[in-house]
N, C-alpha and C positions, 0 to 999 in steps of 0.2 A: 208802494215804497213803506219802510219802516224807517224808525229813527234809533239807532244805537248810541247810547251815551254812557259814558265812563268819567269818573273825577279822579284825579290824582293829586297827591302830596305836594308835589313840585312841578314848577312849569317845564324844568328839564325832561321828567318824565312824561308829560303832556307834548311837549316838541318832539320827543323821540317817536312816540305814536304816531304823530303826523307824518313824520317822515317815513316810518314804515309803512304807513297806509298808502303814501304816495308809492312807494316802492312796488307794493302789490296790484297798483293800477286804478285807485281809487282817485276819481279826478277832483281836483280842487272846488269844483262847485257842490260838492257832495259833503265837504269836509267844513266843520265849524269849530272854531278854538275861541275860549275866554279864559283870561287866566291872570295870575298876578306875579310878576317876578319879584322875587326877594334877593338883595345882594347879601353881601357875605355875613353881614352882622345881623341879618334876620329882618330888617326894616325895609318895608316897601317904600319905593321913591317914585312917585309919580312921573317926575321928567324922565326917568330912565326907561319908562316903558315903550315910547315912541321909538328910542334908540334900539332897543331891544327887538321890537317888532320889526324894524328895518332890517336888521341883521337876520332874522329869521326869513323873512319875506324875501329879501334881496339876495342874499347868498344862497339861500337852497331854492327859491322859486317856489317855496310850497303852498302860500295861499296867497291869492289876490286880495287886495284891499285890507292887508293887515294895518291896524292902527290902534290909536288910543282912544277910548270912549270912557265916560264916566257914569257908573250906574249908582244910583242913590242907595245907601247903605252897603256899598261895598267899596265905592271909589273908583278910581282910575285902572282901567284893566286894559291890557293887550287883548285885541279880539280880532277876528277874521271870519268871513263866510256868511253865510245865510243866517245863521243863528244871530252873528253880531250885528247885520243889517237891521233885523227884526228888532233887536233889543234898542237899537240906538233909535229906532222910530224914524220920524221925518228927518230932521236935519240938526236936530238939538244936542244930540251926543249924550243926553241924560233924560231918561224916562223912568219914572217912578215904577219900580217892579217890572222893569222892563226884560230882565232875563227870566223871570218866572213866566210871564206872557209869552215870550219868544220861545221856550221849551214847550209850554203847554200846546201853544199854537203848532208846533211841529210833531204832536203826538204825545208828548212825555206825560205821564200822568202826574196831576196836580200835586201830590204830596210828594213825589220824587223831584218836580221841578223846584219846590222850595228848597228840599235838601240839597240839590246842586246849586242853586243860588246861594245858600249858605255856606257850602265847601268853598266856592270862590271868595265870598267875605271872609273867610277865615285864612285865606292865602293860597288855596288850593287852584286847580286848573281844571277844565271842563273840554272835553272833545266830544262831538256830537257828529255822527255820520249816517247821511240818508242812505240806505239800500236796498235793493232789491232782493228777492229771496235767494237768488243764486250767488249773490256777493255776501250775505251776511255770515254764513260760517267763518270765512277767510277773516272778515274785520272783525267778528268777536274775537277770534284767537288772537290778532295782533293786539287788540285793547286790553285784552284779559291777559295777555302773556306780557304785559309792562307792568304789572302788580298795581291795578287800579284800587282805590280805597274801597274796603268794604261799606259798600252804602247802608246795609241793616245794621251793622256794628257800630259805624260812625253816627247814624241817626240817633242810635239809642244812646251813646254818649251824650250827644248834644241835648237830647230830651232829659236826661239826667241833670243836665245843668240848667235846666228850666227853659229851653227852647222849645218852641212848638211850631214855628214856620218862619220862613224870612220875613223880615221886617225892613223895607226900604226908608224906614225912619230910624233905624237903629245907628249909633255912632260906629265908626270904624271899629272893627276887631284889632285887638293887641293880643299877639299869641302870649301866654304865659312863659316866663323864661324856664328853661329846662334845667 
């Protein structure tokens, strides 16, 4: 098995990817989702996460166990799947560096894991899928067809801003006004 991971600027993009993965036959137990949902004015609201998660999980039946967890340095996120379970750890719902550890444990390169955690910190969403060699091309086609963030370009942008790696002690990220 390999882990195929992509990040998306919006929660809606990632949600669409999960739906399409289900449509091509990827089972819930192989899909993980971690994301932040922004409302209309661009502010993240922790209390809305659980409601949004219930909407996705309940209405579409996409992922078992979709819920709200808190990740230091990121804050509350809507998460589901094996990645979320690993990131949440025991039963605390808040594990320092949990997302980086969960990603590396699943086979994602450490540098990439730091990037994905930072992408979520900055308001994005991550979808990770466990795939066998046979499934991988179709999964990649779905994930890449949804216009994921170009990880190399985005990491370069972060580094120009002084970022070196995900910091679970960092204050919540506030997007600059457009």
